[in-house]
N, C-alpha and C positions, 0 to 999 in steps of 0.2 A: 503494500499500500504507499505509495507515494503523495507525501506533505509537500507543499512549497510553504517557506517561509512566511507569517503573519497571516495564515488564512484561518477562517473560523468554520468549523461544521457545525449544525445542529444535528446530532444524533437521537435517533428515535427508536423505540422499540416496536415492533409489529405485532399485534395480539391477531388472531383469528378465533371467531366466537359462533357457538353454534346457531344460536338465535342472533340475527344481524340489528333487533328491535332493542336488547336487553344490554346496557350498558353497564358492567361491575363496577363496584363501589366497595374500596374497603372498608368504610365505616358506614352507618346510617344518619350522615349529617344530613341530611336534606341536599340543599344546593351548592352547598360547601363540597362535598364531596368528589365533585366532577375536579375542581382546581387543585385537593390534593391527588387527585390521579395524574394529572399533568403534571404537577409540580413534580412527582414523584420519578416518573416514568419517563421524563426530556430531561438532557444532560447539553451543554456546550462544551466540544473541546476546541482549544486553541493550540495553533502551533507557531512557536516565535524564537527568534535568538532572542539570549539573555544571557546577564552574567550574573554570577554567584557570589551572593554578597555577604550572608552570613549562614551558620547551621545550628541549629540548636536540637539537641536531643529531647526528644517526647515519651514517654515511657521506656519501656524495654528496647524496643527496636526501631520504634520508627525518630522521623526527623521532622521540625519545621525549617521549611530553607526561603532565604530572602533573594529572591530575583529581583535584576533589575532589566527592564526590556525598554526598547524605544517607544514602542506602541503603547504599553497599558502603564509605564513606569514601575514603582516599585510594587512587586506582588511576595505574598507570602501565603505558601502551598505547602499542605502536608505529603509527606512521603511516608510509605509502608514499607516495613521490615529492610531499609536501607543499613541499620548497622548488625544484620545478619552478618555472619562470616563469609558466606557465600555472594552477598550482594553484587549484582553485577551491574547497579547503577550507582554506588557510593562512590568510587572513584571519578565518577563525573562531575557528582556535586562538591566537590571541593570549593570552599570560597577562593575567586579568583582566575575561575576557570569560563570561556565564555561557550555557551551549550547552546544547542540547538532542542529547546523543550516542547511537550507535551503536556498541556495543562487540560483534566476535566473539572468544569465547575457542574458542580452538582452536592449540596448539601455544604460547600465550601469546595476551597479551592485544591486540589489533589495532582501533584504532578505524576504523572505515570511513566512518562520516558524522557531521556536527555540522553544527549548526546555531545562528547565533548569536542571542539573544533579546534579551541585555542586556547595558551595560557594568559593572560594579561598582564604590564608588568607593575599594574598598582599595588603596592601592600597591604599588608594583612590589616593594620592598622588604619590605614585609609579606608579599605573595605567596609571595615566595621564602622566608622564613621559616617559615613554615607548610608550604611545602614539606618544607623540611631537619627541623621537626618533629613533624610528624604519621606515624605508623606507616602504611604499607601495608595494606590491607585490613581497619583496624579502623573499622566505623562511630562515628561522634561526631557524633549530631543536634543535640545542642546546642551544640557548635563551630558546625555547620551554621547553625543561626539565631544566633550571634553575627556570624558572617561577612555574614551577609543584612542585618542591620539597622544603621542608619549614625548614629551613629558607631560605626567599628569602634574596640575594644577590649582591647588585650593584658593587661589584668589580669582581665579576664572568660575570653579564651581559657587563660591559664595557670591560673586557678581551676580552670574547669571539667575540665581536663585533670590536676590536681592539685598543682599546685606554685605554691600561694595564694601570693603575693607580700604580704602583708598579715602572714601568722603566719611567715615567711621568718625565717631567723638566720643569721648569719656563723657558719660551720664554725672558724675559728681564734680570733675574740674574743667569740663570742656574743651579738652586739648586732643 
C-alpha cells in the first residue's frame, strides 16, 4: 500500500446486515446511538513527515511521542508496545530522527507506523526545549524551515514565535 507524504484518508468499516431496514445500535439511547455508531467506527489516517521531539514512557510497554510536523504543528501521539525488546518501531522514534509517520486518529492520536529517513543535527536539549515551547496542534511552517536548516538558531525561532530577543527589554529595569 503506497502513501504519499501529507495524505489524509478516511478509513471506514463496511458492514453487511441481513435486514437493510434495521441499523444495529450498541446502546438504546434513542437518536444519540447513531452518533455513537459513527464515532466508534470511523477513523482518520494521516501520513506526514515529522521530527521526533520527545519520547515519554507510559506504563510498562507504551510511549507518548511528541512529533513536530509542517502541516499539523506539534502532535502528541501514543504508541503501543514500543518498549518491548523486539519492537521494530522503537529505533525509528528516537528524538532527533526525521520520520515518515502514519498516525491514526480514533479516540486520540496513535502512531502506528514510522520510517526513519534521516537524523537532524539539532541537539537533544534544543529538541526538548522545542517540545516545551511549541503549542500542540498549531502549524508553524516557518519554525519547521528553521529547524531543518543548518545551523539551528534560537534567535530565529524566538523571533518567528513572537519573542524577538533583539527588541526585548527587562521588565524591572527597562534595559
